N, C-alpha and C positions, 0 to 999 in steps of 0.2 A: 387551670383550665375549666369551660364551663361545663357542666355535665354535658352525657353523650347525648340527652335528649333536646339541649338547645342547639350541639353542634348539626343534629340531624335535624330538626326543624324550630330556627330560629322562631320564625313569624310564630307560629304554633304557640308556641312559649310567649311570645309577646300578647296576644289574644288571649291564650288564659290568664295571666298575668294580669291585661285589663280588664277582663272580666270578675276575675277574683278580688281586684280593687272594688270597681263598680259593687260588685253584691256588698263588701265590708261599710262602705261607704253609704249601700242603700239599705242597710241593716235588712239584707238578705237572710232568712233561716230556713230550717225546717217547715216553718209554715208554708213553705210556698210548695206550689204544683208543678213539675216539672213534666212538659209533654217532649214526645220523642222528635219530636222538630228541634226542640233545645229551649224553648218558650217558658219562662218563670212567671206562673201567677200568685195571686193572693187575694181574695175576696174579701175588701176593709168591712161592707155592707154587703149580705147577699138581698140583693132585690126580690119581689114576687112577683110581676108581672111576666108576659111571655118573654122569650127569647127570640133573636132576630133569626129571619128566615131568609133567604135568597129573595132578590128583588122587594124584602119590605124595606118599610122607611125608619131608619135610627134618628132620633137625636143625641148630642152627646157631645156633655165638654169634657174635654182632654187637657192635660198638662205633658209637654214631653221637656224630657231631660237629658242632654246627653254626657257619657262620662269623660269631662273634661275639669279637672277639680285641679284645685290650687288651695293652698291654708288660709287665706282670706275672703275673698269675696268669693269662690265657688266652692266648696267645701262639701257642699251636696250635687256637685254636677253643674252643668250648663243649661239655663234653660234654654230651650230653644221658641216653644210658643206655649202661652196659655189663653185658653177661650176665654178666661172669664175677666186678665187681663188686657191681652190683646185684640179686643174684640169692642167696639164703642157701643155694643147695644148691650153685652154680653149674654145672648143669645146662643142657645147649643148649637153644633154646627149639624145639619142633616145631608145624610146621605143615605144614598139608595146602596142598602147592606148587598154584597156581594158583585154589584154591577160598579161600583165607584171604585177607583184605584187609587187602592191607599196600599202601606206595606202589609206584606205575609201576616207579621207577627199582629200587627193589630187586628187585622182582619180576623188571624186566629183565638186571637184573647178575645175579641166580641163575642165570638159563635154561641157560647155556652152561659153567657154573663144572660143577667134575665132583670127586663124593665125595673127604675127603682134602685139598682144595682152600683156598688162602687169597686174597682178591682185597679189593681197593681201589678201591672204588666213588666219585665224586664225581658227587655228585648235583644238577641244578640243578632252580630253585623249581620248574618246570613237572611235574616228576617225582617231585616231593617234597610239602610243604605248602600250596608257592603262594601265594597272596594272602594265604591266609585263616591261614598260619601255624599253631600248635599249642599251645593255651591251657595253663596249668602246672598239672600234676597231682603233686599231694602234694609229694612230695620233687624231681620231675622239673622241672624251668627251662622256662617258655614256649619254643618257637622261632618266631620272628620272622618276620613276614611277608616274602618273598621270599627267604629265608635256601635257601643252598647247604648240601649238606648233604653229609657225609665218613661212609662207611661200612668198616667194616672187619669182614669176612666169613669165618666159617671153618665151611667146609660139612663136619659132622660125620659125617653119615649120610644115605643118599639109600636108599628103602626104595619101590621103584616095581612092587612085587608085587600080582600081583592079587588077592592074601588081604589085603593090604593094603586095597586101593583095595575089596573088598568088604567087607571090616568097618567101612570108614567109614561106607558105605550103608546098614547097617544102623539102624533105630536104636536106642538105648538103653532098656533096659525101662520105666525113669522115664518117658521120652519120652510112653510111651500116655497117660499121664495128662495130658498137656498138651492136649490135643485127645480128649476122649471120645467115642465113637461114639455114645452115649446121650446 
């Protein structure tokens, strides 16, 4: 018979087992910091610049891997997206910190990074795509329900200047025609 904990909470045991498999495959050890939300991170390179603040602009290279493993092709997990490989011009993603809709684990993982830093995040399902997962999109594979994610982030540039924040508040001229006043 299965242990009592598996009988009472089989889904929890499956999730915990998947996380343990991912932690083993991704070499997560005591050098990772765990937050109260369940996020785990490790600074590979400590940056020396600014940390992002609400409404500032960040430029970030990122790679997302999810915990779908097999013995031959995906021994380290399945790569969902790599901004250096899946992006023609290999430019980092530019986003408005705190305003662009990204998963909670990614947002939380960047909050304490500094410009020039590189960080690995281990994102549990509740801070990622959760029970819904993410459907296949073009050449990008589907991320299954309850997947653990591994992010490799490089915070290339942080711009927290007032001018950048002001520029983001001013609508583009073409936006005036979206909701005409007349």
